[in-house]
C-alpha positions in Angstrom: 0.0 0.0 0.0 1.5 3.3 -1.1 -1.4 5.8 -0.7 -4.5 6.2 1.4 -7.3 8.8 1.7 -8.9 9.4 5.1 -12.4 10.9 4.7 -13.2 12.4 8.1 -10.7 14.1 10.3 -12.0 12.9 13.6 -10.0 10.9 16.2 -10.5 7.6 14.4 -9.6 8.9 10.9 -6.6 10.8 12.2 -5.4 7.8 14.1 -5.5 5.7 10.9 -3.5 8.4 9.1 -0.9 8.5 11.9 -0.6 4.7 12.0 -0.2 4.4 8.2 2.4 7.2 8.0 4.6 5.2 10.4 5.0 2.8 7.5 5.6 5.3 4.8 2.1 5.4 3.4 1.3 8.8 1.8 -2.0 9.8 3.3 -4.5 12.5 2.3 -7.1 13.8 4.8 -10.4 15.0 3.4 -13.1 16.7 5.6 -16.2 18.8 4.9 -14.6 21.2 7.3 -11.3 22.5 5.8 -10.2 23.7 9.2 -10.5 20.1 10.6 -8.4 18.8 7.7 -5.8 21.5 8.3 -5.6 20.5 12.0 -5.2 16.8 11.0 -2.3 17.8 8.7 -0.7 19.7 11.6 -1.0 16.6 13.7 0.9 14.6 11.1 -2.1 12.5 10.0 -1.7 13.4 6.3 -1.8 16.2 3.7 -5.0 18.2 3.8 -6.0 17.6 0.2 -7.6 15.0 -2.0 -5.2 12.7 -3.9 -4.4 13.7 -7.5 -4.8 10.0 -8.5 -7.0 7.3 -7.0 -5.6 6.2 -3.7 -5.0 2.6 -3.0 -7.7 2.7 -0.3 -10.0 5.2 1.3 -11.2 5.0 4.9 -14.6 6.6 5.4 -14.5 7.8 9.0 -17.7 9.8 9.4 -20.7 9.4 11.6 -22.7 6.2 10.8 -25.7 7.9 9.2 -23.4 9.8 6.8 -21.3 6.8 5.6 -23.4 5.8 2.5 -23.8 9.3 1.0 -20.2 10.1 1.6 -19.1 6.8 0.1 -21.3 7.4 -3.0 -19.8 10.8 -3.4 -16.2 9.6 -3.3 -16.8 6.7 -5.5 -18.1 9.1 -8.1 -15.1 11.3 -7.6 -12.7 8.3 -8.0 -11.0 9.1 -4.7 -9.7 5.5 -4.3 -9.7 2.1 -5.8 -11.0 0.4 -2.6 -13.1 1.7 0.2 -13.7 0.7 3.8 -15.3 2.4 6.8 -15.4 2.2 10.6 -19.1 2.1 11.7 -20.4 -0.3 14.3 -23.3 -1.8 12.3 -22.9 -3.6 8.9 -26.2 -4.8 7.6 -27.7 -1.3 7.5 -24.5 0.0 6.0 -24.7 -2.3 3.0 -28.5 -1.6 2.5 -27.9 2.1 2.6 -24.8 1.8 0.3 -26.9 -0.1 -2.2 -29.7 2.4 -2.0 -27.3 5.2 -2.8 -26.0 3.3 -5.9 -22.6 2.5 -4.4 -20.3 0.0 -6.0 -20.3 -2.8 -3.5 -17.5 -4.7 -5.2 -14.9 -2.2 -3.9 -16.4 -1.9 -0.4 -15.3 -3.8 2.7 -17.2 -2.9 5.9 -14.9 -2.3 8.8 -15.2 -1.9 12.6 -12.1 -1.2 14.7 -13.0 -2.0 18.4 -11.5 0.9 20.2 -14.3 2.2 22.4 -13.4 3.7 25.8 -16.0 4.1 28.5 -18.9 3.8 26.0 -17.4 6.4 23.6 -14.8 6.5 20.9 -11.5 8.1 21.8 -11.4 11.9 22.0 -7.8 12.3 20.8 -6.0 10.6 17.9 -3.1 8.3 18.6 -0.8 6.4 16.2 -0.9 3.4 18.5 -4.7 3.4 19.0 -5.3 0.2 17.2 -2.4 -1.8 18.5 -3.5 -5.4 19.3 -7.2 -4.4 19.0 -9.7 -6.5 17.1 -10.8 -4.9 13.8 -13.8 -6.6 12.2 -13.9 -6.8 8.4 -17.2 -7.8 6.8 -17.0 -8.5 3.1 -20.0 -9.8 1.2 -20.4 -12.1 -1.8 -20.0 -9.0 -4.0 -16.7 -8.0 -2.5 -13.7 -8.1 -4.9 -10.7 -10.1 -3.6 -8.4 -7.1 -4.2 -10.6 -5.0 -2.0 -10.5 -7.5 0.8 -6.8 -7.9 0.6 -6.2 -4.2 0.6 -8.5 -3.9 3.7 -6.5 -6.7 5.4 -3.3 -4.8 4.7 -4.7 -1.6 6.2 -5.6 -3.4 9.4 -2.2 -5.0 9.6 -0.4 -1.7 9.1 -2.5 -0.1 11.9 -1.3 -2.9 14.2 -4.8 -4.4 14.7 -6.0 -8.0 14.5 -8.4 -8.8 11.6 -11.6 -10.6 12.4 -13.5 -11.7 9.3 -17.3 -11.8 9.8 -20.2 -11.6 7.3 -22.4 -8.6 8.0 -25.2 -10.5 9.7 -22.8 -12.4 11.9 -21.0 -9.1 12.8 -24.2 -7.4 13.9 -25.2 -10.3 16.1 -21.7 -10.4 17.6 -21.8 -6.7 18.2 -25.2 -6.9 19.9 -23.8 -9.7 22.2 -20.5 -8.1 23.2 -21.1 -4.4 22.9 -24.6 -3.0 22.0 -26.8 -4.9 24.5 -24.2 -4.6 27.4 -24.1 -0.9 26.8 -27.9 -0.8 27.2 -27.8 -3.0 30.3 -25.1 -0.7 31.9 -27.3 2.3 31.1 -30.3 0.6 32.7 -28.2 -0.2 35.8 -26.9 3.4 36.0 -30.4 4.9 35.5 -31.7 2.9 38.5 -29.5 5.1 40.7 -31.7 8.0 39.9 -34.4 6.3 42.0 -32.2 5.9 45.0 -31.9 8.4 47.8 -28.6 10.1 48.6 -27.7 7.8 51.4 -28.1 4.8 49.2 -25.9 6.2 46.4 -23.2 7.1 48.8 -22.7 3.3 49.4 -21.7 2.9 45.7 -18.1 1.6 45.3 -15.7 0.6 42.6 -17.7 -2.5 41.6 -20.7 -0.4 40.6 -18.4 2.0 38.8 -17.0 -0.9 36.8 -20.5 -2.2 36.0 -21.8 1.2 34.8 -18.6 2.6 33.3 -19.7 2.3 29.7 -23.0 4.1 30.4 -21.1 7.4 30.2 -21.3 7.5 26.4 -22.6 9.8 23.7 -26.4 9.2 23.8 -27.0 10.5 20.2 -24.3 8.2 18.7 -25.5 5.2 20.7 -29.1 5.8 19.8 -28.0 5.7 16.1 -26.0 2.5 16.7 -28.7 0.7 18.7 -31.5 1.5 16.3 -29.4 0.5 13.3 -28.9 -2.9 15.0 -32.3 -3.1 16.6 -33.2 -6.7 15.8 -30.1 -8.4 17.2 -30.1 -6.1 20.2 -33.7 -6.8 21.0 -33.0 -10.5 20.8 -30.2 -10.1 23.4 -32.5 -8.1 25.7 -35.2 -10.8 25.4 -32.6 -13.3 26.7 -31.6 -11.0 29.5 -35.2 -10.4 30.5 -36.1 -14.1 30.5 -33.2 -15.0 32.7 -33.8 -12.0 35.0 -37.5 -13.0 35.4 -36.5 -16.6 36.4 -34.0 -15.3 38.9 -36.5 -12.9 40.4 -39.0 -15.7 40.9 -36.4 -17.9 42.5 -35.3 -15.1 44.9 -38.9 -14.5 45.8 -39.3 -18.2 46.6 -36.2 -17.9 48.9 -37.6 -14.8 50.6 -40.9 -16.6 51.2 -39.3 -19.9 52.4 -36.3 -18.5 54.2 -34.3 -21.4 52.8 -30.9 -20.2 51.5 -30.2 -23.6 50.0 -32.9 -23.2 47.3 -31.4 -20.9 44.7 -29.7 -23.4 42.4 -30.4 -21.3 39.3 -28.8 -18.3 40.9 -25.6 -20.3 41.7 -25.6 -21.6 38.1 -25.9 -18.1 36.7 -23.1 -16.8 38.9 -20.8 -19.7 37.9 -21.7 -19.1 34.2 -20.9 -15.5 34.6 -17.4 -16.2 35.8 -16.9 -18.7 33.1 -18.2 -16.3 30.4 -15.9 -13.5 31.6 -12.9 -15.8 31.4 -13.6 -16.1 27.6 -13.0 -12.4 27.0 -9.6 -12.0 25.3 -7.1 -9.5 26.5 -5.6 -7.4 28.0 -5.0 -5.5 24.8 -1.2 -5.7 25.1 -1.3 -9.4 24.7 -1.9 -11.5 21.6 -5.5 -12.2 20.9 -6.7 -15.7 20.0 
């Protein structure tokens, strides 16, 4: 890879530019706000101008609802030979790209997993993607050259490629990110019903459980509604298990028999086993 275009001069786009420039890739930063592109150039993320010739790859790093129209625009301009993006939902992306008349053969959906506390990073870093999973979601229409170029991009950024078709990606994201964010938000929102003396008892465990609830509500509303079906399926599963546990605990409260809650013990053991499956920390190789 010799050249790349970064469309969107936010923290993710600039981090991609910084990572690629470490390897000698000539990067161009394009943004609807010329001042944002100029600041990206000052940071060293790339030159603040479109490439004179089609770049080897373009990374569309704009808000999720803007990806399809921006992609269509740059495909018409011939900004690059291959395109990828960084949004958290893939099925909607491909539907919207098709509706905007985009060339799907040159598109590889992408999703770098770099969230911090429910939000994407606020500042660009050249090592932002080091050791992190980066999902790539080609379709049957995706050209092999496009996929190989996207794989090269991920490797140059220091991330670990995870290949998932769009439907599988969205179900996985609902399981490991989208539904847990909602659950954390629900847990944090319950604190609004507690009086001050109760909230003062909150410790580090509660901070850990609710940490990701401190995210951008508008961005997360867009993500959650874009992946509504898989997220709803996850919530149905949570609700069913929560209902069973509530009934069991009420039985214990009525009977006074602490030996009864076998389902509770099983869930707690399963929780520990499930947490053990989470790869990391980020500075160690991922399976």
